[in-house]
N, C-alpha and C positions, 0 to 999 in steps of 0.2 A: 617782066610782063609776058614772058614767052608762052605762058599757059593760055593766052587768048587766041582765038575765041573759046569760051567755055563750051565743052562738048555738051550737046543736049540730046534728049530722047523725046519721043512723042509724048506730049503731055496728055494724061487721061483724067487728071483731077482726083484720082483714087487716093484715099488716105486710110490709115488704120487707127483703131482704138488702142490706147496704151494704158497701162496701169498707173495709178497715181504716184507710185514709187519712182517712176521714170523721171519725175520732176527733179529729184535729187541727183539723178545721173546727168541730166542736162546742166544743172548748176555746177556739178563737179567737173564736167567737161569744159564748161566756160572758164572755171578757175584754172584748170590745167593748161588750157590754151593761152590764158593770160600769163601764167608763170613760165611758159615756154619762151616768150619774147616780151618780158615786161617793159623794157625800155622803149621798144617800138610801139607797143600798145599805148603807153603813157603819152608818147609824143603825138601819135595820131589822134588820140582822144582829146588831147589839149588843143590841137589844131582844129578839130571838129567843133569843139565847144566855142572857140574863138570865132570861127566862121559863123556859127549860128548866132552868137551875140552881136557880131557886126551886122549881120543881115537884119536882126531885130531892131537895130538902131536906125535903119533907113526909114524916113518918115512915110506914114500912110501904108505903104506896101511891104515893109520889111518883114513883119510877122507872117504875112501871107506867102511871101517868097520863101521864107524858111520852111514853112509847111509844105510848099510845092516841091522843094528839093529834098525833103526828108527821105522819100523812098530811094532817091539816087544815092544819097550818102549811106543809107542802110545797106543797099546792095554792095557798095564799096567796102564797108566794114565787114560784111559777111564774106566777101571775097578774101579779105585779109585773114579772117578766121579760117577760111578754107585752106589758104596757103600754109598757115601755121599747122593746121591739122594734117596737111600733106608733108610736113617737115621741110617746107620751102621758106626762103627768105621773104618776109612780108615787106616788100619795098614800099617806100613812102607813096609812090605813085599809085599803089594798089587801091588806096582808099578813094581815089577819084575815078576808078574804072567805070563807074556807072555813067560818067559823062561821055565815054567813048564806046561803050557796049550797051545796046538797048536803051539809050537815053530817052527816046520818044515814048516808049512804053512805060518806062519808070516815071517820066514826067506826067503822063496821063494818069498814072496811079496817084501822083502828087496832086494833080488837079482835082481828081475825085475826092481825095482826102481833104483838100482845102474846101471844096464845096460842102462836104459833110460837116466840117467844123463851122463854116459860116452859117449853115442852116441851124445847127444846134445853138450857136451863139444868138442867132436871131430869135429862136423860140424862147431861150432863157431871158433875153432882153425884154421881150414882150410880156413875159410872166412877171418878172421882177419889176420892170419899169412901170407896167400897168398897175400893179398892186401898190407900189410906192406912191405913184401919182394919186391913186384913189385914197390911200391913207393920208397923204398930205392934204387933200381936199377936205377930209373929215376934220382934221385938226384936233383930234382927241386921242386918248389912249387906245381906243379901238383901232384907230388908223395906224398907230405905232405897231400894234399887234399884227395888223394886216401886212405891214411892211416886213416885219421880222419873219412872219410865217412864210411870206413869198420867197425870202432868201433861203429858208430851209427847204422849201419845196423845190426851188431852183437847184439847190445842191444835190438833192436826191435824184431829181430828174436828169441832171447832168451826168450822173453816174449811169443811170439807166440808158441814156442815149449814147454816151461815149463808149460804153463797153462793146456794143455790137460793131461800132466803127473799128475799134481796136481788134476785134475778132476777125473782121474782114481784111485788115491790113497786116496782121501779124506775119503771115507766111507769104503775102502777096509779092513783096520785093524779091524774095528768094525764088518763088515760082516763075516770075517774069525773067529774072536774071539767069538762073541755073537751068530752067526747063523751057524757056522760050514760050511761056504761057501768055495769052493775051491778057491785058489788064482786067477785063471783066471776068474772064475764066479764073484768073488768079484770085480775085476778090471772092468769087463764089466758092472756090475750093478752100480758101483760107477760112472763111466763115463756117463752112461745113465741117472742116477738120477740127476747128476750135469747139464747135457745138457738140460734136461727137466725143470730144475729150474735155467737156466742160469742167468736170471735177479736178483733173490735173491742172487745168489753167486757173481755176479759182485758187488752188493751193499756190501755184506759181505766182499769181497776182498778189496774194497776201504776203508771201515771202519777199517779193520785190518792194511792196509797200513798206514793210518793216526795214528792209535793207536801205531804201531811199531815205528814210528818216535818219538812220545811222550815218549814211554817207553825207547827209547835209550838215551834220553837227560840226565837223572840223572845217568850217568856212567853205563848205561844198566840195572840198578836196577829195572826199571819198568817192565822188562820181568818176574821178580819173581811173579808179579801179573797178567800180561797179559797172560802168558802161561797157568796158571790154568783156566783163563776165556775162552781161546781158547779151551782147552780140554773139559770144561763143555759145551760150545756152540756146539762143535763137537758132543758130546753125544746127546745134545738136537736136533740138526739137523738130526742125524741118527734116533732118535726115531720118530721125526715128519714125516720124509719122508719114512722110511722103517718100523720101528716097528709098526707104526699105521696100517700097511697092514695086521697084523695078525688077 
């Protein structure tokens, strides 16, 4: 952990537009970072998954707590990727660095992320719940159609609402952790960067969707490899779009 604190520069929020082909460079970099320290990555990813599962089992507040801490753990895994990228030993403690460096800012990100998720879930509940209730009150096939239609609408709407949230959060932990950006500035800069590079990120999202399906097939074990690749590609995309502006 001798690299702490992470050296920072004045954050400007500037980002650049990259070619869609860079997506494959990000993924390749993620794979190479994984292959450089596969045992460490597998162990840390397994620990992270177990932590998230345990948190989700806590009654009432477990899932919210997991969402709240997501940016903290993402920052830690990005730091692990950075250490591997610098050809340094990714010590086990590295994945928890977000709890010792900039924890308040990262948790504020988590709180905003939690609030956004709650708001989206509330909107979806009102749409689906209201339509199902209305359909049940009718007690006929029209009512059944209303219920089914509301589920489909909710699914489409969830994508429409969650995508901007993911755009706002994609680079935010890296910007807070590596560049000492404020949570609000990090969110604004992340959304702007993703919007300017919307085509590469659409391609990236589609590739990750397909990869997630494949990873889920062998009893979800594929995520032990996929998640490190995602963290590595996340670091690569951050460096490509933001760090190159220094």
